[in-house]
Structures are given as C-alpha cells and as structure tokens.
C-alpha positions, 0 to 999 in steps of 0.5 A: 692379536699383535704378539711378537715371537718372544710372547708367543714362545712364552705362551707355548712354554707355559702350556708345555710346562703344564703338560710335562709337569702333569705327566711327571706328577702322574709318574710320581704318583704311580711310584707312590711319591705323591699320595691322596688325590691327583687331578690332572689338567692335561688337555685343558692348558689353553684355558689357564694360559689364555685367561691368566695372561689377561690378569695383572699381578694384583688380581685375585685367582681362585681355582678348583682342585684341578689347579696345578696348571693355573698355579704354574702360570700364575708364577708359583715355583714348580719345585714348591708345587711338587714339594707340596704334592709330595707332602713336604714341609717346603711345599706352599702349604707345608705339605698339608694341602697336597695336590688339591690345596695349593695356596700362595699369598704372594701371587694372590693365588687363593686355592686349590678349593676341594668343595665343588662350587664352594669357592664361588661365594668367596670370589664374590666376597673378594670382589665385594671387598675390592669394590668397597675399597675402590681398588681397580682389581679383579677376582678370577674364579675358575670352576667346572661345569659340574659346579654349575649344577650346584646351588652355590653357583646360582647364589654366587651369580645372583649376589655378583649381579646384585652387588655388581662386583668385579669378578670374572667367572670362568667355567672350564667345561670339560663335558663330564664333570666327575664322570657324568656327561653334560647332557645328563646334568644340565637341562640347558647345555648352552651354559653361558645362558645361565649367566645371562639369566642373571643379567651378567655379561656372558660369552663362550669360547673354544677352550682348545684354541689358545688365541681364541681364549686369549681374545675372549679373556682380554675382552672380558677383563677389559669390560670388568675394569671399565664397568666394575661389573661381573662377566661369565666366560665359558671355555669349552674344553676337554681333559685327556686324562681321567677325572683323577688317578682313581677314576676307571673312566668307564663313562666315555669311549676311548674313540672320543678321547682320541678324537679330542686329542686331535685338537690338542691345544699345544700341537695346534698352537705350535703348528700355527706358529710354525706356519706363521714363521714365528717358530722353527723346529730348533726353537721348539726343541729349545723350549722343550729342553728348558721345560724338561729341565724345570720339571726335573729340577722340581722333582729333585727339589721335592725329593730333597725336602723334609717331612714336617716333624711329628711334634709340629703336626698339631701346629695351626690345628688349634688356636693359641690361648690368649695370654 
C-alpha cells in the first residue's frame, strides 16, 4: 500500500491512543471513578484502525460493548467518551449509557450495543434503508465470534444476502468470546465459511497485522460500493486483557497470553516503520507524548464534568403526553 510518512504516523497514533486510553480506563476503574462493566480492547487495535480507515464519514458504524477503540478512531472526543464512562452529564449519552453504550449521531456511530448479536439485524436495516434511498453508503457492523453462535447472526446474514444490502460484517474473532474457547462453540472454526454458506463474499485476515487488515478492508469496501452487496470479513485477533474487569480469566493459560503479546500489533507496526525508515525514535516519542496528553486531558475533562441533576433522572424515560 502506498502510504506516506504522515499517514503511517496517524495510523500508529490511533492504535497508541486506543491502548493508552484503555489502560487509563482500567486505572480509573480500579479507583472507582468508572463503575458498571468495562470491556477493554487492548490487543485488538489493528482491527478497528485497519477497518475504519476504509470508510467514509457518511458511512454507518455499529459495534459491540467493546467499542471504545472504534469510537476513538471514528472521531469521538476522548474526553466525551471518558465522561460517559464516568457517568457524567457531558458524556455522549448524558452519562446514562456508560462504557457499553457509546453513541454519536454526528460521526454516525450507532453504538455500543450490549446484547450479543442484537445489532446485526439493525445493521441490515440501515443497509436496506440506504439501498432504498439510493445512497452510496455502507454500514459497517463489528461483532465477536460469540455472536456467530447466536441465531440473530444467521437471520441477519440470510436477510442481507436475500436483500443484497451494502453491509460490511466484521467479525473480531478473539478466540474466547466471553470465556469459552472457539473449539467448544463452533463446529466449523473457519468462520468465513459461514458467510459463504449464505452466498455472501467472505474473507479472513490476520487481525494482528494492521497492513493486512487495511488491505482486506479496502478490498471489501470497494466491492460493496461497486456491487451494493454485503461482505463478511473475519479478523483473527486476540485480547490481551480479560473479557471484562470482573473476569477471573480461568479459561486460558497465562503462557498463551504472553505468546500472543509477542505479536502485539502496535509493536509490530512500529518496528515495520522503523525498518522502512518511515519513523525514527524521536518521531515515536513525540507520538507517545501527544497521546499521553490527550488521555490526561480526557481524564481531566471527565473529572470536571457534572452528574445529571436528580430531578432530571426520569427525563427521556417516559414519552411526553401529547397536548
């Protein structure tokens, strides 16, 4: 891929921002600044960055509850995201959604969806709307391999194929869903074959390799825009942290986690850029410093924000009576 130094530095910066933001979120969680559930994206950064760079601003994006990284890359302000996780009024959902329900209409980021596989049918609906209104837009729907064991996945794929909707289905296969190994939940472990079974163009890629993800995503998006038909992309990746902050992580060996960490997508991409003389140590330190400042500013913003007044807690809960 023909990328200039500014472009590759931006990609590296985006992955680093996700990593440092998530690390800070974990820290704030242990300090009880963030409560509820918290699902970290550490280790999977190449998927969000690699896929989202292929989209246009008017394309739709839908995610699971492990969505902080996608929201950051899509353009949501780190401070607004952190404020939402703090439960503050200035958060993107007035503090009511928290970590699992980030939403931003301006960037067409439609969640943060907590029900496993529940948003796949909504993605088909968005794609159908774009098709009927003759808009050359794509809906990109991220989900984990755990969602592929749900009936909603098969219903959505079937309708997407029948109606030929412009949807990019992206499976972030981190091998363990919530805490059960892939081999115990899927009789067919070559997951891309499940898309092909519905006649949907399907492919798989090494989700730890940013350049490979970018190429696969660009090809998939180009195909959708040209044909108007759906595409299924499986990104084989790995989360370095537990499923959530409440997860005792008893289902996998520490040795396995350490082996996967040797394939850290950020480290690998950094080393590639150093080898190709598109980055030097000073460049990297400058990026790291800038990212750290953004994360610290996000925390400072969240700390300065306010909680929703008690008298407004029922607002948006019930519809207003018609006059």
